[in-house]
Structure formats: C-alpha cells, structure tokens
C-alpha positions as CSV (number, residue, x, y, z in Angstrom):
1,M,0.1,0.1,0.0
2,N,1.0,3.4,-0.9
3,I,-0.4,5.7,2.2
4,L,-0.1,9.7,2.2
5,A,-1.0,11.2,5.7
6,V,-1.7,15.3,6.6
7,T,-1.0,15.4,10.1
8,A,-1.7,19.0,12.0
9,C,-3.0,19.6,15.4
10,P,-4.2,23.2,17.4
11,S,-0.5,24.0,19.1
12,G,1.0,23.1,15.8
13,V,4.1,21.0,17.6
14,A,4.0,18.1,19.7
15,H,1.3,15.9,18.4
16,T,1.8,17.0,14.8
17,Y,5.2,15.2,14.6
18,M,4.1,12.3,17.4
19,S,1.3,11.4,15.3
20,A,3.8,11.9,11.9
21,E,6.0,9.5,13.9
22,A,3.6,7.1,14.9
23,L,2.2,6.2,10.9
24,E,5.1,6.3,9.6
25,T,6.7,3.8,11.9
26,K,4.0,1.9,11.5
27,C,3.4,1.8,8.0
28,K,6.9,0.8,7.4
29,A,6.5,-2.2,10.0
30,R,3.7,-3.3,7.2
31,G,6.3,-2.7,4.1
32,W,3.9,0.2,3.1
33,S,5.2,2.9,1.7
34,V,4.0,6.3,3.7
35,K,5.0,10.1,3.4
36,V,3.5,12.4,5.9
37,E,3.1,15.8,5.5
38,T,3.3,18.2,8.7
39,Q,1.5,21.2,9.2
40,G,3.3,22.9,12.7
41,S,3.5,26.0,13.7
42,I,6.6,26.0,11.3
43,G,4.3,25.8,8.3
44,I,3.8,22.7,5.9
45,E,6.9,20.2,6.3
46,N,7.7,17.1,3.6
47,R,4.7,18.5,1.3
48,I,2.9,16.0,-0.5
49,T,3.1,16.2,-4.2
50,P,0.7,16.0,-7.0
51,E,3.0,13.0,-7.8
52,D,3.0,11.8,-4.4
53,V,-1.4,12.1,-4.8
54,A,-1.4,10.3,-8.2
55,A,0.4,7.2,-6.7
56,A,-1.5,7.0,-3.7
57,D,-3.9,4.2,-2.7
58,A,-5.1,6.1,0.3
59,V,-5.3,9.5,3.0
60,I,-5.1,10.2,6.1
61,L,-6.0,13.5,7.3
62,T,-5.8,14.5,10.7
63,T,-9.3,16.4,12.3
64,D,-8.2,18.6,15.0
65,M,-7.5,21.8,12.8
66,P,-8.4,22.3,8.9
67,I,-6.2,20.2,6.9
68,K,-4.7,23.6,3.9
69,E,-4.8,22.4,0.4
70,E,-6.9,19.4,1.0
71,E,-8.6,19.7,-2.5
72,R,-5.8,17.9,-3.7
73,F,-6.8,14.7,-2.6
74,K,-10.4,14.6,-4.2
75,G,-10.7,11.1,-5.3
76,K,-8.5,9.3,-3.2
77,M,-10.1,7.2,-0.6
78,I,-9.9,9.4,2.7
79,A,-9.9,8.5,6.3
80,R,-10.2,11.2,8.8
81,V,-9.2,10.7,12.1
82,G,-8.7,12.4,15.5
83,I,-4.2,13.3,16.2
84,G,-4.5,11.3,19.5
85,D,-5.9,8.3,17.4
86,A,-3.3,9.0,14.6
87,I,-0.8,8.0,17.8
88,K,-2.8,5.8,19.3
89,K,-4.7,3.9,17.4
90,T,-2.7,4.0,14.3
91,D,-3.1,-0.6,13.8
92,A,-6.5,0.0,14.2
93,I,-6.8,2.8,11.9
94,L,-4.4,1.0,9.1
95,N,-6.5,-2.2,9.9
96,K,-9.9,0.0,8.5
97,I,-7.8,1.9,5.9
98,E,-6.2,-1.7,4.8
99,A,-10.0,-3.9,4.5
100,A,-11.4,-0.7,2.6
101,Y,-9.2,-0.7,-0.1
102,K,-9.4,-4.1,-0.2
103,N,-13.2,-3.8,-0.3
104,R,-12.9,-1.0,-3.2
105,K,-11.5,-3.6,-5.4
C-alpha cells in the first residue's frame, strides 16, 4: 500500500510530529510506503506533491485542525482521524484502511 498523511494539531507542535512518527513507523513495519506532510507551527513540512497523490492508495487526514490544500486529495480514499487516534490507535486505523481498500477493488 502507498499511504499519504497530513497531520496538524491546534498547537502545531508535539502531536503533529508524534502522529507523523507513529504513522511512519507503523506503515513501514507493514512494508507500506508512506509520506507524511506536517502542518505545524512552522508551516508545511515534507509537502506532498501531485506525483505523490497520483500514486497514493489512501490518504489519512487528521481532524483537529483544518487541513490546508485538502482539495489535492479529491477522488482519493480518505480516512479522517483525530490526532490522538493517529498516535494511539495507529494499527486500528491502518487495518480499517486496508480492509476498505480491499473492498474497493
């Protein structure tokens, strides 16, 4: 699977990066490709490109803050999750994405 994610939290600091790390770690452990864009207090880092979007199977967007440039992901399978869940329930989120992806095919 090829996963994209955008993480953002109200303070734009700790949880933004903690959720990015959790998603990267868990996706890589499954052998999945992953790219996480963070939208934190210092702006957008690791920006997702149009080529990234074209290759993505699914996109994870955190819901605690509005995601900038969300229209980039139109037509993609999107999972919207709380920032805390992205940190604490990463495996459950990825399991649901995998099941939904298999059911789409």
